C-alpha positions, 0 to 999 in steps of 0.5 A, a space after each residue: 578487460 572484458 572478463 573483468 567487466 563481465 565479472 562486475 556485471 554478474 557480481 552486481 546482478 546486472 545483465 551482461 546484455 547491457 542496462 535494461 530499459 525497464 525502470 521497475 522490477 518485481 520486488 518484495 514490498 512489505 510494511 516499513 518498520 522504519 516508518 511506523 507508529 511507535 506502538 505498532 507491531 509488524 510481523 509475518 515478514 512485514 505483512 501483518 500489522 497490530 498494536 496501535 498506529 500506522 505503517 506505510 509500505 516500503 515502496 510508493 506507487 510509482 507505476 501507472 496503475 498499482 494495486 494491493 489488498 488487505 485482509 481484516 484478520 481481527 476487527 477493531 479500529 483500522 484504516 487502509 489507503 494511501 499516504 505521503 511518506 511524511 505523514 505521522 503514523 502515531 496520529 490515528 485515525 489516519 485521514 485526519 490530515 492532508 497527507 492521508 486518504 483512508 477507508 476506515 473500519 466504519 466504511 467511511 473514506 477520510 481526507 483532511 479530517 473530512 468524510 469524502 464518501 461512505 460505503 453502504 455496509 461497513 467491512 467486517 472480519 474476514 473481508 478483503 479490501 482492495 485498493 487501486 490507484 492510477 494517479 488520477 483515481 483511488 478506488 476501493 474494492 470489497 471482496 473483489 467487487 468495486 465500491 460505488 465511489 471514486 476518490 480524486 485529488 490524490 497528489 504526491 508520491 503516495 505509499 500504501 498505508 494501514 493503521 490499527 487500534 483496539 485489537 484490530 489486526 490487518 494482513 497486507 497483500 502486495 502480491 499473490 492476491 486473494 482477488 484478481 486486480 482490476 484490468 490493467 492494474 498490477 502489484 506495486 513495482 519497486 522503482 529501480 535506478 538506471 545508470 
């Protein structure tokens, strides 16, 4: 009997030492081809978005402090931020509804169709935008440097979100970052079911 149980544990990739108390696992997060705009193209193993519309990531930010980055490969109309899973990815620019919090190409952050804050200088092609979220504060970074504002009031089960239009191309970076995450923050971890 114990041999059969041992085989089941190994077959399904479980530890024979018993269930782990770790609720999260490092896993490949990417842009979600099942939750994207109808005119969006996602390539490069779920990392690059182009076309017209938005896409959320395959995992929400469930841990205490999550971080991701996006490199602006080609300028145009774009946005980077957080979204509830039920936001309309065809309704761009994102940030127009109560389900998205987005830094746009012109350096403004939008939520509920209101400008929440604005950068002094807008990002440009080649720049890397970092996003950190700790379930209290949403912060943005430009080429590793924190921007001088904080967005609060983000509520719900939120996912990283990107949108593009007018020839913009963005590359999402969910691990192996260009710049170190802020202290205490890490890549987005995928929540695991524990039996």
